[in-house]
C-alpha positions as MATLAB code, in Angstrom:
seq = 'MQHADAPSTPTVRHAAEERLRSAIVSGELQPGQKLTDRSLCELTGAGRTTVREAIRQLESEGLIATVPHRGPTVALLTEAEARDLYELRAMLEGQAGRLCALRGQHAHAAALHDAVDALDAARRAGSMLGVLCANSGFYDALNDGAGNEALRQAMLGVQNRLAFFRFSSTRWPGRSERSVIELRAIADAVQQRNPAAAEAACIHHIEAAAELALMVLAERARGAALAPRARRRVLEKV';
ca = [
       3.065  -28.329   -7.418;
       4.663  -28.596   -4.357;
       3.606  -32.304   -2.457;
       1.166  -31.027    1.017;
       3.683  -32.014    3.348;
       7.080  -31.651    1.694;
       9.730  -29.097    3.523;
      10.015  -25.920    1.895;
      13.143  -24.473    0.909;
      14.529  -20.978    1.236;
      13.726  -19.984   -2.821;
       9.894  -21.642   -2.902;
       8.898  -20.430    0.348;
       9.992  -16.346   -0.341;
       8.382  -17.119   -3.868;
       4.900  -17.940   -1.928;
       5.557  -14.683    0.323;
       6.342  -12.613   -2.683;
       3.076  -14.211   -4.515;
       0.946  -13.721   -1.290;
       1.957  -10.446   -0.686;
       1.765   -8.934   -4.149;
      -2.132  -10.411   -3.838;
      -2.769   -8.306   -0.906;
      -0.180   -5.261   -1.727;
      -2.158   -5.192   -5.413;
      -6.517   -5.117   -4.572;
      -6.142   -9.317   -5.655;
      -7.190  -10.560   -2.352;
      -8.956   -8.206   -0.483;
      -9.299   -7.150    2.772;
     -11.527   -9.367    5.214;
     -11.152  -12.063    2.881;
     -10.623  -15.288    3.951;
      -7.760  -17.256    3.092;
      -7.933  -20.534    2.367;
      -5.320  -23.290    2.319;
      -6.715  -24.747   -0.982;
      -6.756  -20.656   -2.470;
      -4.000  -20.099   -1.364;
      -1.556  -22.727   -2.543;
      -3.380  -22.731   -6.001;
      -2.805  -18.892   -5.409;
       1.208  -19.695   -5.430;
       1.387  -22.894   -6.796;
       2.980  -23.956   -3.997;
       2.006  -26.843   -0.977;
       0.557  -26.148    2.533;
       3.462  -26.291    4.332;
       4.983  -23.730    2.556;
       1.545  -21.568    2.340;
       1.264  -21.392    6.108;
       4.572  -21.029    6.424;
       4.313  -17.486    4.361;
       0.781  -16.910    6.388;
       3.038  -16.603    9.533;
       5.769  -14.079    7.523;
       3.208  -11.748    6.455;
       0.626  -12.004    9.698;
       4.278  -10.712   11.401;
       4.433   -7.832    9.189;
       0.817   -7.229    9.583;
      -0.688   -8.111    6.102;
      -2.720  -10.940    7.858;
      -4.829  -11.394   10.756;
      -5.741  -15.124   11.517;
      -9.363  -14.471   13.517;
     -10.895  -16.936   16.190;
     -13.101  -19.737   14.730;
     -12.064  -18.261   11.149;
      -8.558  -18.576   10.580;
      -6.728  -16.339    8.393;
      -8.044  -13.325    6.476;
      -6.259  -10.210    5.156;
      -5.959   -7.717    7.649;
      -8.335   -5.306    8.034;
      -7.588   -1.848    9.827;
      -9.023    0.150   12.267;
      -9.488    3.864   12.046;
      -6.793    3.853   15.023;
      -4.589    1.715   13.329;
      -4.573    3.497    9.979;
      -4.235    7.233   11.498;
      -1.178    5.839   13.616;
       0.467    4.169   10.510;
      -0.338    7.291    8.223;
       1.063    9.028   11.644;
       4.597    7.142   11.142;
       4.446    7.253    7.174;
       4.734   11.223    7.086;
       7.496   10.636    9.807;
       9.047    8.644    7.484;
       8.539    9.996    3.874;
       9.308   13.247    5.301;
      12.788   12.381    6.397;
      13.035   10.310    2.859;
      12.126   13.611    0.924;
      14.599   15.548    3.370;
      17.431   13.449    2.737;
      16.874   13.162   -1.282;
      17.296   17.318   -1.021;
      20.261   16.682    0.657;
      22.016   13.726   -0.576;
      20.055   13.646   -4.457;
      21.613   13.786   -7.378;
      20.489   16.111  -10.654;
      19.503   12.229  -12.290;
      16.965   11.945   -9.032;
      15.402   14.932   -9.906;
      14.663   14.411  -12.919;
      13.371   10.922  -12.510;
      11.043   12.194   -9.578;
       9.562   14.502  -12.279;
       9.229   11.838  -15.319;
       7.758    9.501  -12.808;
       4.879   12.993  -11.644;
       4.920   13.724  -15.477;
       4.075    9.698  -16.389;
       1.294    9.812  -13.428;
      -0.369   12.560  -15.198;
      -0.596   11.245  -18.183;
      -1.977    7.576  -17.003;
      -4.281    9.673  -14.685;
      -6.060   11.237  -17.538;
      -6.070    8.204  -19.856;
      -7.638    6.701  -16.976;
      -5.213    3.867  -16.225;
      -5.356    3.312  -12.963;
      -2.097    0.437  -13.187;
      -0.313    3.635  -14.927;
      -0.602    5.399  -11.874;
       0.437    2.618   -9.606;
       3.438    2.134  -11.407;
       4.056    5.787  -11.973;
       4.097    5.736   -8.389;
       6.004    3.030   -7.331;
       8.648    5.033   -9.897;
       8.307    7.772   -8.187;
       8.943    6.646   -4.676;
      11.934    3.913   -5.700;
      13.437    7.526   -6.745;
      12.750    9.367   -3.915;
      14.526    6.698   -1.533;
      17.375    6.023   -4.170;
      18.715    9.895   -3.802;
      17.297    9.659    0.187;
      20.503    7.029    0.234;
      19.489    4.800    3.339;
      18.026    1.880    2.473;
      16.646    1.665    6.190;
      14.240    3.746    6.028;
      13.604    2.289    2.152;
      12.486   -1.320    4.097;
      10.753    0.883    6.667;
       8.149    2.691    4.695;
       8.064   -0.672    2.659;
       6.497   -2.106    5.518;
       3.973    0.579    6.187;
       3.757    1.201    2.157;
       2.338   -2.346    1.851;
      -0.440   -2.422    4.998;
      -1.485    0.611    3.769;
      -2.231   -0.589    0.561;
      -5.517   -0.630   -0.013;
      -6.132    3.048    0.087;
      -4.048    3.370   -2.445;
      -6.351    1.845   -4.566;
      -9.808    3.098   -3.240;
      -7.585    6.732   -3.798;
      -6.945    6.801   -7.303;
     -10.916    6.166   -7.934;
     -12.087    9.178   -5.939;
     -12.552   12.452   -7.627;
     -10.017   15.206   -7.627;
      -7.573   13.266   -5.689;
      -5.440   12.043   -8.503;
      -5.309   15.330   -9.488;
      -4.595   16.852   -6.145;
      -1.509   14.223   -5.906;
       0.097   14.975   -8.893;
       0.585   18.447   -7.396;
       1.614   17.227   -4.202;
       4.179   14.891   -5.870;
       5.387   17.827   -7.764;
       6.227   19.888   -5.386;
       8.032   17.679   -3.623;
       9.907   16.743   -6.731;
      10.367   20.355   -7.240;
      12.100   21.038   -3.721;
      14.132   17.992   -4.712;
      15.343   19.413   -7.541;
      15.510   22.837   -5.525;
      18.212   21.410   -2.972;
      15.944   22.368    0.021;
      15.460   19.799    2.600;
      13.213   21.451    4.628;
      10.228   22.405    1.310;
      10.638   18.911    0.489;
      10.290   17.421    3.849;
       6.703   19.395    4.120;
       5.532   18.970    0.996;
       6.376   15.102    1.273;
       4.329   15.114    4.817;
       1.479   17.201    3.513;
       1.140   14.427    0.708;
       0.656   11.795    3.065;
      -1.724   13.769    5.494;
      -4.277   14.461    2.910;
      -3.686   10.969    1.468;
      -4.878   10.314    5.282;
      -7.526   12.706    5.288;
      -8.544   10.657    2.885;
      -8.301    7.063    4.125;
     -10.271    7.690    7.292;
     -13.142    9.149    4.905;
     -12.855    5.654    3.222;
     -12.878    4.155    6.212;
     -15.682    5.843    8.062;
     -18.138    5.295    4.744;
     -17.290    1.719    4.684;
     -18.343    1.181    8.467;
     -21.522    3.316    7.863;
     -22.050    0.503    4.984;
     -21.273   -2.172    7.473;
     -23.298   -0.791    9.955;
     -26.806   -0.707    7.207;
     -26.088   -3.753    5.806;
     -28.195   -5.770    8.399;
     -31.256   -3.287    8.546;
     -31.316   -4.091    5.035;
     -31.213   -7.615    5.197;
     -33.867   -7.512    7.817;
     -36.315   -5.113    5.214;
     -35.313   -8.241    2.739;
     -36.455  -10.630    5.507;
     -39.467   -9.095    6.409;
     -40.685   -8.480    2.482;
     -40.730  -11.992    1.919;
];
């Protein structure tokens, strides 16, 4: 492990950022979880200086928030923030779908259909990891076909901030089945070289995801509101 006070090289710092980013995006670190120097040094294998640099970078990306008197935590989105991000994601992915239909080759449409088939197979097998991998493959193909690197990076930033809901949605009854239908509609529109239909299908898919995400947030808020009452009832019985 790097010495706590040693300056970090760009390579070491980048590796620490990627490890921490991956832990947040994958759900290994949960929204609202407190992040200590010691735990992050163990997670990344880096020293304290490097870890703090990584925290600052991910804070600038909106993945980490510094809470007064508590320190850095995994960012927890409010309902308004989630709605704003989903509105932005719908616009970005709608444009990606349009560009993919206009610029994409047969190989891109085939890759989109292959990813949907893989997602459906993983869903039937009950493999959440398989579902997530297939979903990533779908967006890789969509962005490759769109051929706009700036758009790809903008989408990735928004998707990372909404990563928690991606994991939640895979467990929601019926959502995976509907997601397969929605993604297949995008793949079909790209194959037919219909930019308007591809854009509309992308927007529809994200709007459906947003509806579910806001339901998840509402349930979490209700749970948080009920928790103090439950604790009081327990204490009253003691």
